[in-house]
C-alpha positions in Angstrom: 41.6 156.7 161.4 44.6 157.4 159.3 46.2 154.0 160.3 42.9 152.2 159.3 43.4 153.4 155.6 47.1 152.6 155.4 46.6 148.7 156.4 44.2 147.9 153.4 46.6 149.7 151.1 49.6 147.5 152.4 47.6 144.3 152.1 46.7 145.3 148.6 50.4 145.9 147.4 51.4 142.6 149.1 48.8 140.6 147.2 50.0 142.2 144.0 53.6 141.5 144.5 52.8 137.7 145.2 50.8 137.5 142.2 53.7 139.0 139.9 56.2 136.7 141.6 53.9 133.6 141.0 53.5 134.5 137.3 57.3 135.3 136.8 58.1 131.9 138.5 55.5 130.0 136.2 57.1 131.6 133.2 60.6 130.3 134.0 59.3 126.5 134.5 57.5 127.0 131.2 60.8 127.8 129.5 62.5 124.9 131.3 59.8 122.5 130.1 60.1 123.6 126.5 63.9 123.0 126.5 63.4 119.4 128.0 60.8 118.7 125.3 63.1 119.9 122.5 65.9 117.6 123.9 63.5 114.6 123.9 62.8 115.2 120.4 66.4 115.3 119.3 67.2 112.1 121.2 64.3 110.3 119.4 66.1 110.7 116.0 68.3 107.7 114.6 71.8 107.9 116.1 74.9 107.9 113.9 76.6 104.7 113.0 79.1 103.9 115.8 82.7 103.9 115.2 84.5 100.5 116.0 85.2 100.7 119.8 88.6 100.8 121.0 89.9 97.4 122.0 90.6 96.7 125.6 93.9 97.0 127.3 95.9 95.1 129.8 96.0 95.9 133.4 97.7 94.0 136.3 95.0 91.5 136.3 94.7 90.9 132.6 91.5 92.5 131.0 89.4 94.8 133.1 85.9 93.6 133.8 83.7 95.5 131.4 80.3 94.1 130.5 80.6 95.6 126.9 83.5 93.1 126.2 83.3 89.4 126.0 86.6 87.8 126.8 87.5 84.2 125.2 90.8 83.0 126.4 91.7 80.2 124.1 92.9 78.1 127.3 89.2 78.0 128.3 88.5 76.0 125.3 91.3 73.6 125.7 94.5 75.2 124.4 97.6 73.9 126.0 100.3 76.4 124.6 103.2 74.0 125.1 104.5 74.4 121.6 103.9 70.7 120.9 100.2 70.0 121.4 97.9 70.8 118.5 95.7 73.7 119.6 93.7 74.2 116.4 90.3 73.0 117.7 90.6 75.3 120.9 91.3 78.3 118.6 88.6 77.4 116.1 86.1 77.0 119.1 87.1 80.1 120.7 86.5 82.0 117.5 83.3 80.5 116.7 82.0 81.3 120.1 83.2 84.9 120.3 81.9 85.3 116.7 78.4 84.6 117.8 78.5 86.4 121.1 76.2 89.5 121.3 78.6 91.7 123.3 79.7 95.0 121.5 83.4 93.8 121.4 84.5 90.3 121.7 88.2 89.5 122.4 89.9 86.2 121.5 92.8 86.1 124.0 96.2 84.3 123.3 98.1 84.8 126.5 101.6 85.7 126.9 104.2 83.4 127.9 102.8 80.2 125.9 103.5 79.1 122.4 100.4 77.7 120.5 100.5 75.3 117.5 97.8 75.8 115.0 97.3 74.2 111.8 95.8 75.7 108.5 92.4 77.3 109.6 89.8 79.5 108.1 88.2 81.8 110.6 84.8 82.7 109.1 82.4 85.5 109.6 80.3 87.6 109.7 80.2 88.1 113.4 77.7 89.6 115.8 80.1 92.1 117.3 83.5 93.7 116.7 86.3 91.1 117.1 89.7 91.6 118.6 92.1 88.8 118.1 94.8 89.6 120.7 98.1 87.7 120.4 100.2 88.2 123.4 101.8 84.7 123.2 103.3 83.0 120.4 101.3 81.3 117.5 103.1 79.0 115.0 102.1 76.3 112.2 103.3 72.7 112.1 107.1 72.7 111.5 107.7 72.5 107.7 106.0 70.5 104.9 106.7 67.1 106.3 104.7 68.1 109.5 101.8 69.5 107.5 98.6 67.4 107.8 98.4 65.3 104.4 94.7 66.2 103.6 95.3 70.0 104.1 96.2 72.5 101.3 99.6 74.0 101.6 98.8 77.5 100.2 97.5 79.3 103.3 97.7 79.0 107.1 95.5 81.6 108.9 92.8 82.9 106.8 90.1 85.4 107.9 87.1 85.3 105.6 84.1 87.6 105.3 84.9 89.6 108.4 83.4 93.1 108.9 85.1 94.8 111.8 88.2 93.2 113.4 91.4 94.0 114.9 94.5 91.6 115.0 96.9 93.0 117.6 98.9 92.2 120.5 102.5 92.2 121.9 103.1 88.7 120.8 104.6 86.8 117.9 103.4 85.0 114.9 106.2 82.7 113.7 105.7 81.1 110.3 108.7 78.6 110.8 109.5 79.0 107.1 113.0 77.7 107.0 112.2 74.1 105.9 109.7 75.5 103.2 112.5 77.7 101.7 114.9 74.6 101.7 112.6 72.7 99.4 114.3 72.0 95.8 111.6 73.6 94.0 112.4 77.0 95.6 114.8 79.4 93.7 117.8 79.5 95.7 119.9 82.6 94.9 123.7 82.2 94.9 123.8 78.4 94.3 123.7 76.3 91.4 120.5 74.4 92.3 117.9 74.8 89.5 114.3 75.2 90.6 112.2 72.4 89.5 109.1 74.6 89.2 106.6 76.3 91.4 105.7 74.4 94.7 102.9 75.3 97.2 103.9 77.1 100.4 101.6 78.9 102.8 100.9 82.5 103.1 101.0 83.1 106.9 98.1 85.5 107.3 95.3 86.2 104.7 92.3 88.3 104.9 89.9 87.6 102.0 86.6 89.6 101.4 86.7 91.5 104.5 86.3 95.0 105.6 87.0 97.5 108.5 90.1 95.7 109.4 93.0 96.8 111.8 96.4 95.1 112.1 98.6 96.7 114.8 101.5 96.0 117.2 102.3 92.5 116.2 105.6 90.8 115.4 105.5 88.4 112.4 108.5 86.6 111.2 109.6 83.6 108.8 106.6 83.1 106.9 107.0 80.4 104.2 105.7 82.7 101.6 103.9 86.2 101.9 103.5 87.4 105.5 100.4 89.2 104.9 97.8 89.0 102.0 94.6 91.1 101.5 92.3 90.1 98.8 89.2 92.0 98.0 89.2 93.9 101.2 88.6 97.7 102.0 89.0 100.1 104.8 92.4 98.5 106.2 94.6 100.1 108.6 98.0 98.5 109.5 99.9 100.4 112.1 103.3 99.6 114.0 103.9 96.1 113.0 107.4 94.4 112.7 107.9 91.8 109.8 111.3 90.0 109.5 112.7 87.1 107.4 116.1 86.4 106.0 117.3 88.5 103.1 117.5 85.3 100.9 114.0 83.7 101.8 112.2 83.3 98.7 108.8 85.0 98.0 108.5 86.4 101.6 106.6 89.5 100.7 105.8 91.5 103.9 102.4 92.8 102.7 100.7 91.9 99.4 97.4 93.7 98.2 95.2 92.6 95.5 91.6 94.1 94.8 91.6 96.2 97.8 90.9 99.9 98.4 91.2 102.5 101.3 94.3 100.9 102.7 96.7 102.6 105.2 100.2 101.1 106.0 101.8 103.2 108.7 104.8 103.3 111.0 106.0 99.8 110.5 109.4 98.0 110.0 109.7 95.3 107.2 112.9 93.3 106.5 112.5 90.2 104.3 113.4 88.3 101.2 111.1 90.0 98.6 108.9 93.1 98.5 108.3 94.9 101.7 104.8 95.9 100.2 103.6 94.7 96.8 100.5 96.1 95.2 98.6 93.9 92.8 95.8 94.5 90.4 92.5 96.2 91.4 94.2 98.2 94.1 93.4 101.8 94.6 93.4 104.6 97.3 96.6 103.1 99.1 98.6 105.2 101.6 101.9 104.0 102.8 103.8 106.2 105.2 106.6 106.0 107.6 107.9 102.6 106.6 111.4 101.4 107.2 112.0 98.8 104.5 115.1 96.5 104.0 117.1 94.6 103.3 114.4 93.5 100.8 113.2 94.1 97.2 111.7 97.4 98.0 108.1 98.7 97.6 106.5 97.6 94.4 103.6 98.1 92.3 103.1 94.8 90.4 103.9 92.6 88.8 101.0 93.5 86.5 99.6 91.9 83.3 101.0 88.5 83.5 99.5 85.8 81.1 98.0 88.9 79.0 95.9 89.9 81.9 94.2 93.3 82.6 95.5 95.3 85.5 94.1 98.5 87.1 95.9 100.4 89.9 95.5 104.0 90.8 95.9 106.6 93.6 98.8 105.1 95.3 100.9 107.2 97.7 104.4 106.2 99.4 105.9 108.9 101.5 108.2 109.7 104.4 109.9 106.2 104.4 113.3 104.7 104.3 114.5 102.0 102.1 117.9 100.5 102.8 120.2 97.7 101.6 117.7 96.6 99.0 117.5 95.4 95.3 115.0 98.1 94.6 113.7 101.1 95.9 110.2 102.2 94.7 109.5 100.0 91.6 106.6 99.6 89.0 107.0 96.3 87.1 104.7 95.0 84.3 104.7 92.0 81.9 104.5 92.4 78.2 101.1 91.6 76.7 99.1 92.8 79.5 96.5 95.7 79.4 94.9 98.4 81.8 96.5 101.1 83.5 98.8 102.4 86.5 98.1 106.0 87.1 98.1 108.6 89.9 101.3 107.3 91.8 103.3 109.6 94.0 106.6 108.7 95.7 107.5 111.4 98.1 110.1 112.2 100.7 112.1 108.8 100.6 115.5 108.2 101.9 117.4 105.6 100.0 120.4 103.9 101.7 122.6 101.7 99.4 119.8 100.7 97.1 120.6 99.0 93.8 117.8 100.5 91.8 116.2 103.3 93.8 113.8 104.4 91.1 112.6 102.0 88.5 110.0 101.4 86.0 110.3 98.0 84.3 107.8 97.1 81.5 109.8 94.2 80.5 109.5 92.2 83.7 110.1 88.6 83.1 111.3 85.5 85.2 112.7 83.5 82.4 114.9 84.1 79.2 112.2 83.4 76.6 109.9 86.3 77.1 109.1 88.1 73.9 108.2 91.7 73.1 104.6 92.2 72.6 102.2 94.9 71.1 100.1 95.4 74.2 101.3 96.5 77.8 99.8 98.0 80.9 99.7 101.8 80.3 101.9 103.7 83.0 101.2 107.2 83.4 101.1 110.1 85.8 103.8 108.9 88.2 105.4 111.5 90.5 108.8 111.3 92.1 109.7 114.1 94.7 112.3 114.5 97.3 113.9 111.1 96.7 117.5 111.3 98.2 120.3 109.2 99.3 122.8 106.5 98.0 122.6 103.7 95.5 124.5 100.6 94.8 126.8 101.3 91.8 126.0 97.8 90.1 122.8 99.6 88.5 122.0 103.0 87.3 120.2 105.1 90.0 117.0 105.8 87.8 115.7 103.2 85.3 112.7 103.8 83.1 112.3 100.9 80.7 109.1 101.4 79.0 107.1 99.3 76.3 108.0 99.9 72.8 104.3 100.1 71.7 103.0 101.7 74.9 105.3 104.2 76.2 105.4 105.6 79.9 104.0 109.0 79.9 103.7 112.0 82.3 106.6 111.1 84.6 107.5 113.9 86.8 110.8 114.3 88.7 111.5 116.9 91.5 114.3 117.1 94.0 116.0 113.9 93.2 119.5 113.5 94.7 121.1 110.0 94.4 124.8 109.6 94.8 126.9 106.5 94.7 127.4 104.5 98.0 131.0 103.9 96.9 133.3 106.1 94.7 132.8 109.2 93.0 131.4 108.5 89.6 127.8 109.1 89.3 126.0 106.8 86.9 123.7 108.1 84.2 119.9 107.3 84.4 118.6 104.8 81.8 115.3 105.6 79.7 113.7 103.8 77.1 110.5 105.3 75.5 109.8 107.2 78.7 108.0 110.6 78.4 108.0 113.1 81.2 109.4 116.5 82.7 111.8 117.6 85.2 110.4 120.1 87.8 113.9 120.8 89.3 117.6 119.8 88.4 118.3 116.2 89.5 121.4 114.6 90.6 122.3 112.8 88.5 121.1 114.9 85.6 118.3 113.2 83.6 118.5 114.2 80.0 117.0 110.9 78.5 113.2 111.6 79.3 111.3 112.4 76.0 109.0 115.4 75.9 105.3 115.7 75.0 102.9 113.1 74.3 104.0 109.9 72.5 102.2 109.6 69.1 101.5 105.9 69.7 99.2 106.8 72.5 97.0 109.2 70.7 94.7 106.3 69.6 95.6 103.8 72.2 93.0 102.2 74.2 94.1 101.0 77.6 90.8 99.4 78.5 88.2 100.6 81.0 89.7 100.6 84.5 
């Protein structure tokens, strides 16, 4: 009888246990379902704007096969690459096809081991996806002005227009074949008795115009007839690890010229040429130049600005952690008399000078002829910082030159940790100052006693114009 009572009790407790376990398991499933619902809600929100995708890299078989990439080898469009045949149409067709392709990234491939002749061409956007123009071979223009097509302008060669999102890169060479252009009698020939007959058109090698989100990396560019790179009306430009070279006496072969640009980074590059390594024109701001080896050249310049009584605005420029060697100038600001506007917020920091003729120079009397006259207006130069600039200078010129306008003096020039010694001999030249106002944060070598203190009286009511 006792056992008959125990059996119902056991069944009762077993049923209660199963009910509790079932409820507990149901509660766990409910929590999991809630978490999944929350995640679906999050994913339904608009995703952030994607960054430009990384460009594809070579492997043993060329480009890897990836459905996100469209690959357009210029040979597939008829390019020969023998250094003789005109491959312009093939390049243009490859560009137009890639530009309209709907892949996330479209690669125009210029294969290694071949040389392609391309005439003056404008590559136009906007395009559907991000473009990679990958130059692994050699690209070159017709050889000199006599070979240039008669009905084609001579001011530009490769132009990229209205592009939003592009990388120009590769292990190859862009060869401007500039020698025959430099030899024209209308070119200024240093060290000769030949008188220039006046300006003559010569092509800029690579020009980006009204474009944004640009990368230039890894390329070698040499012997442009005129500027190697020019950026006009562009923003968000990143130039990294490029190599530019031209002979020391090649005229007007600036490495990189900037005009009306902002948010520009120029890093880790080597430039040796016959003019400025980097020249910064009007309308440029937020420019960062770092780890550049420059020279022989004319140095790194802001300007020239204010030519033909024009207005110029340049601000927030930094040049740092760089080497300038065997050059006519180091870091320079040059303006014409009669201009207006401002140059302000400029920092030159941690720069090593090696036998540079004018390591630090502000020249507000810039002129290319002997008949320039002093004028009552000028581009206002202010808030210029020079810090940790050391090395040697060519004794033909003073190590520091601050030549400022009679009517619009330079103001707020700051010098800190400057050590410049002659590359030959023991005599240290005195700095030159004219109407320049500023301060010394530390003692300098050579000593600078010619900077004026305070704020120039003539600037109290001066209106530099809105920039």
